[in-house]
N, C-alpha and C positions, 0 to 999 in steps of 0.2 A: 504494500500500500504506500503510495507516494502522494504527498500534498504539494500541489503546484500553487504557491501563493500568488495572489494578484492584488493590484491596487483597486479597492472598491471605489464606486459601486460596480456591480456586475449584474447585468440583466440575464440571469440564468434562465428564467422562464422564457425570455425572448429567444435565446439561442436554441432551446429545446423546441419551442413552438415553430421555429424555422426548419429544424432538422426533421421533426416528426412526420409531417406530410410528405417529405422527400425520402424517407427511409426505404431502402430496398428490401422487400419481403424476402426472408430466407438468408439475408446477408447481415442486416443490422436491425436493431430494435430501439425505439425511443419511447420510454414510459413517461409518466408524469414528472419524474424527478431524476431520470438517469438515461445515459446513452450506453448501449451494449453492442459489442461486436467481437467476434472471434475469442470469446471467453473473457474479454476485457470489459469492465464496468467503470463508467465515469460518472461521478456525482459531484455535488457542491457542498462544501462544509462551512459556508458563510464567509470565509476569507481565503479559500483555496479551492481549486478544482482537484478532486481526489481520484487517482487512477489505481485500479486494483492490481495492475501488473506494471512493475517498475520498468520493464524493458520497453514499454510503449509510452513512457513519460514524454519523450521528446516529440513524438507524433501528436500526442494529445495536447501538449503545450501549444503547438502551432494550430491544430484544428480548432481549439477553443479560445484562441486569441488571448491567451493568458497575459502576455506581456504588453498589451495595449496601454499606452499612456493616456488613460481615459480622462484625466483632469485637463490635460492640454487639449484633447479633442473636443471635449464638451465646452471648454472656455472659448474655443475657436468658433463654435456654433451658437453660443449663448445669446448673442444680440441679433442673430439673423431672423428676419421676420417669418421665414418658413420653418427653419430648423430649431429656433430657440424654444418655442412651445413644446416641440417633440423631445428635445433634450431633457426638459423638465418632466415630461410625462413618462418617458422611457429612459430613465437614468441608467447609465452603465451599459449602453449598447455595445455589442461586439460584432465582428464580421466572422461568420462561421467559415472555417476552413474545410478540409476534406481529409478523409483517411487515406485516400489514394488519388494521386493527381490524374492518372489515366482514366480511372473510373469517373472522376469529376468532369473530364473533358467529354466523355461519352454521354454523361448526363446532360451536359450543356447542349450537345448536338441533338439529342433526343427531345429536349425541351423547346426546340425552336418552334415558335408559333402554335404551341398547344398549352393546355392548362397544366398546372403542377400535378394534379391528380392523374391526368392522362400520361404525363411523362413518367410518373412513378409506376403506373401500371405497366408501361412498356419496359422500364428498367427491370422490373421484377420478372417479366417474361424473358428478357434477354439473359438475365442472370440464371434463371432456371434451365433454359434451353442450351445456352452456350457458355455461361460464365462471363466474367467481366475482366478478363486478362487480355493483354495484346495477343498472346499466343492462341488463346481459344477463339477470339473474335476474328482473327485473320483467316481462320479455317472455317468459320461459320458460313453456311449457305442459305439457310431458311430465313427469309425476311420475317421479323416478328410482328409486322403490322404497321409499317410506316412507309412514307414515300420512298420509292426505290433509290432515288438520288441520295437521300439522307442515309439510308442503309449502306450504300456504296461509300459514302463519306466515312462512316464508322469503320467499315472493314479496311478502307484505305489507310486511315489513321492507325489502326491496329497493326497493319503490316509495317508502316513506317516506324512505329515505336518498337515493335519486335525486332526490327533490323537495326535499331540504333540510329535511324536517320532523323528521328525527332525525340527531343527530351524536353520535359517541362521544367525549364530553368528560367528564372527571372532575369530579364535583360538589365542592362546598365541604367536604362530609363523606362518609364511606362510606355513611351512611344515605341521603343525598341521591342518591348515584350509584345505589344499589340501587333506590330509589323511582322514579327516572327510567327505569331499565331495565324494571322490573316493570310499568310502565304500558303497555308494548308487548304486544299480544296474543300469547299463546303463550310468554311468557318468565316463568318462575317464579323462586323464590329461588335454586335451584341454578344455573340458567343465568345469572342475573344476577350471582351471586357469581363464577362462573367467568369471565365476560366482564370483570367488574371487576378480577379478579386479573391476568388476562393482557393485556387490551387497555387498560384504564384505569389499570393499574399501582397499584391500591389495595393497600398492603402488609398491611392487616388484613382483606381479603376472606376469606371462609371458607365454602366450599360444604359445610356441615356435614352435609347429608343424604346425601352421597356414601357408598356402601356400602364403598368401599375405605378411606376415612378412618375410618369406624366400626370396621371390622375391625382396622386397624392400631392404633387407640387402645384395643383390648381389648374390642370389641363392647359399648360403652357405649350406653345409650339416648340419644336425641337431646337430651333435657333434661340428662342427665349429661355428655354431650360438650360442650354449650354452657357448662355450669358449669365444667368442667375447663379449657376454652379461654379463660375469662376471664383466666387467668394468662398466656396467650400473647399477649395484646394488647400493643402494636399491630402485631404481626408474625404474625398468624394465617395469612396467605398462605404464609409461610415454614414455619410449622408444617405446613400442608397438604402442601407439597412434601416435607418430611421424612417424613411419614407415608406418602405415596405411594411415596417412594423405598425405604421399608423392606419393601414388599410383595414 
């Protein structure tokens, strides 16, 4: 048992509420107070994220954004007319990471232009039929029920990762990270920013074309939203989570 101490506040309910509807059946479980996967249980002790298996402490530290300098982030948003009220309402917001970067990338591709529930159903189907490793998916043949072009994208990415042609490493800048991801067939800006936010841990990633973000921000146009979000740099990923949390 390892205690990963964080600087409070920590919106534990918020991070579990985000992960729960996205949990892949048969792979991970999110209860009212814990995340469980591969025999590892992650809970909250009030001032620390508690990991049942010490060997997974580093992975959990990143996935649960333990090291976020929340005071600096919340102070940055405090006087913003859009985010200020949300910071006070959802104190301690974190950006959920991922257990596995490749799996996160597949999830992002699956989730293009469909609901969270629909993407979760498809991910469970993929996991049960094919597994969610590069080696298993590069050999997969049966489309689990998505547009063929999207399925081809997933299998192509799996081949590239399995062959070592693609690695999920953070670039020197956010622009470099996004450019590296959007070079891959079938990965556009929304998908790239979502992967960058959760898998590459880019704090300023911003999937601004997301309809939920647009709605939560007051139905701004894309240009207006990007202009407004300049004031949220370099923490637009946290702004994203606050906006989604408010829906």
